[in-house]
C-alpha positions as a Markdown table, in Angstrom:
| # | Residue | x | y | z |
|---|---|---|---|---|
| 1 | Ala | -96.9 | 68.7 | -285.0 |
| 2 | Asp | -93.4 | 70.3 | -285.8 |
| 3 | Asn | -89.9 | 69.1 | -284.8 |
| 4 | Leu | -91.0 | 66.4 | -282.3 |
| 5 | Val | -88.3 | 64.9 | -280.2 |
| 6 | Lys | -86.2 | 61.9 | -281.7 |
| 7 | Arg | -86.2 | 59.9 | -278.3 |
| 8 | Gly | -83.9 | 57.2 | -279.9 |
| 9 | Ile | -80.8 | 57.1 | -281.8 |
| 10 | Phe | -81.9 | 55.3 | -284.7 |
| 11 | Asn | -85.7 | 55.4 | -284.4 |
| 12 | Tyr | -88.0 | 58.0 | -285.4 |
| 13 | Pro | -91.4 | 58.1 | -283.3 |
| 14 | Asp | -94.6 | 56.9 | -284.7 |
| 15 | Pro | -96.6 | 60.0 | -283.2 |
| 16 | Phe | -100.4 | 60.3 | -282.8 |
| 17 | Ala | -102.4 | 63.0 | -281.0 |
| 18 | Val | -105.2 | 62.7 | -278.5 |
| 19 | Val | -107.4 | 65.9 | -278.5 |
| 20 | Thr | -109.7 | 66.6 | -275.3 |
| 21 | Thr | -112.0 | 69.2 | -274.9 |
| 22 | Asp | -112.8 | 70.6 | -271.3 |
| 23 | Ala | -111.4 | 66.9 | -269.9 |
| 24 | Ala | -114.6 | 65.5 | -271.4 |
| 25 | Gln | -114.9 | 64.8 | -275.0 |
| 26 | Thr | -111.7 | 62.9 | -276.4 |
| 27 | Trp | -110.6 | 61.9 | -280.1 |
| 28 | Thr | -107.6 | 60.2 | -281.1 |
| 29 | Thr | -105.8 | 60.8 | -284.4 |
| 30 | Ser | -104.3 | 58.0 | -286.7 |
| 31 | Val | -100.7 | 56.9 | -286.3 |
| 32 | Val | -98.1 | 58.8 | -288.5 |
| 33 | Lys | -95.1 | 56.3 | -289.1 |
| 34 | Lys | -91.5 | 57.4 | -288.6 |
| 35 | Ser | -92.1 | 61.2 | -288.5 |
| 36 | Leu | -90.7 | 64.1 | -286.5 |
| 37 | Asn | -93.3 | 66.5 | -288.4 |
| 38 | Pro | -96.5 | 64.7 | -288.7 |
| 39 | His | -99.5 | 66.3 | -290.4 |
| 40 | Trp | -103.0 | 64.6 | -289.9 |
| 41 | Asn | -105.2 | 66.4 | -291.6 |
| 42 | Glu | -108.1 | 65.0 | -289.9 |
| 43 | Arg | -111.3 | 66.8 | -288.6 |
| 44 | Phe | -113.2 | 66.6 | -285.2 |
| 45 | Glu | -116.3 | 68.1 | -284.3 |
| 46 | Leu | -116.0 | 69.7 | -281.1 |
| 47 | Thr | -118.7 | 71.1 | -278.7 |
| 48 | Val | -117.1 | 74.0 | -277.1 |
| 49 | Ile | -118.3 | 77.5 | -275.3 |
| 50 | Asp | -116.1 | 80.6 | -275.0 |
| 51 | Ser | -114.3 | 79.0 | -271.8 |
| 52 | Ser | -113.6 | 75.7 | -273.2 |
| 53 | Val | -110.0 | 74.6 | -273.4 |
| 54 | Val | -108.8 | 72.2 | -276.1 |
| 55 | Thr | -106.0 | 70.3 | -275.2 |
| 56 | Val | -103.8 | 68.3 | -277.7 |
| 57 | Gln | -101.3 | 65.7 | -276.5 |
| 58 | Val | -98.7 | 64.1 | -279.0 |
| 59 | Phe | -97.5 | 60.4 | -278.2 |
| 60 | Asp | -95.1 | 58.0 | -279.7 |
| 61 | Gln | -96.9 | 54.7 | -280.3 |
| 62 | Arg | -93.8 | 52.8 | -279.9 |
| 63 | Lys | -92.9 | 53.9 | -276.7 |
| 64 | Leu | -96.4 | 53.6 | -275.0 |
| 65 | Lys | -95.4 | 50.2 | -273.2 |
| 66 | Thr | -92.8 | 52.0 | -271.2 |
| 67 | Arg | -94.3 | 54.2 | -268.7 |
| 68 | Asp | -94.0 | 58.1 | -269.3 |
| 69 | Lys | -91.8 | 57.4 | -272.4 |
| 70 | Gly | -94.4 | 57.8 | -275.0 |
| 71 | Phe | -95.4 | 61.5 | -274.3 |
| 72 | Leu | -93.8 | 63.8 | -276.7 |
| 73 | Gly | -95.6 | 67.1 | -275.9 |
| 74 | Ser | -98.9 | 69.1 | -275.7 |
| 75 | Ile | -100.6 | 72.3 | -275.9 |
| 76 | Asn | -103.8 | 73.8 | -274.4 |
| 77 | Val | -105.7 | 76.1 | -276.5 |
| 78 | Glu | -108.3 | 78.4 | -275.1 |
| 79 | Ile | -111.2 | 78.7 | -277.3 |
| 80 | Ser | -111.9 | 82.1 | -276.7 |
| 81 | Glu | -108.4 | 83.3 | -277.9 |
| 82 | Val | -108.8 | 81.6 | -281.3 |
| 83 | Ser | -112.7 | 81.5 | -282.3 |
| 84 | Asn | -113.2 | 83.5 | -285.2 |
| 85 | Leu | -116.8 | 82.9 | -286.5 |
| 86 | Val | -120.1 | 82.9 | -284.8 |
| 87 | Arg | -122.8 | 80.7 | -286.6 |
| 88 | Gly | -126.3 | 80.1 | -284.9 |
| 89 | Gly | -124.9 | 80.6 | -281.4 |
| 90 | Glu | -122.0 | 78.1 | -282.3 |
| 91 | Arg | -118.2 | 78.8 | -282.8 |
| 92 | Lys | -116.2 | 77.1 | -285.4 |
| 93 | Cys | -112.6 | 77.2 | -284.7 |
| 94 | Tyr | -109.6 | 76.6 | -287.0 |
| 95 | Phe | -106.2 | 75.5 | -285.6 |
| 96 | Ser | -103.3 | 76.0 | -288.0 |
| 97 | Lys | -99.5 | 77.0 | -287.3 |
| 98 | Pro | -99.0 | 80.3 | -285.2 |
| 99 | Asn | -97.8 | 82.2 | -288.3 |
| 100 | Gln | -101.0 | 81.3 | -290.2 |
| 101 | Ile | -103.5 | 82.5 | -287.7 |
| 102 | Pro | -105.4 | 85.7 | -288.8 |
| 103 | Lys | -104.7 | 88.8 | -286.7 |
| 104 | Asp | -107.5 | 91.0 | -285.6 |
């Protein structure tokens, strides 16, 4: 994530991401302490089909106790829009910054 919202005047968020596939499979990243630009470099094995949607939600661990204050942002990614390799009936998908996604 880049340029997350700084919710407090003095405190930076402690962000983590929740990755969900088709509202069924869920993974959670580790927490990156005091960062507006966290990078997790973590891998999750996702089972997807062309119509699958991967949702990534970013939360501030410090603010989770206060209702709705911990949410920092989210993105929905349609697998059919980003898949780039077919192997044995499965698709491998790589998510990176928008300017790094190969153009067809």
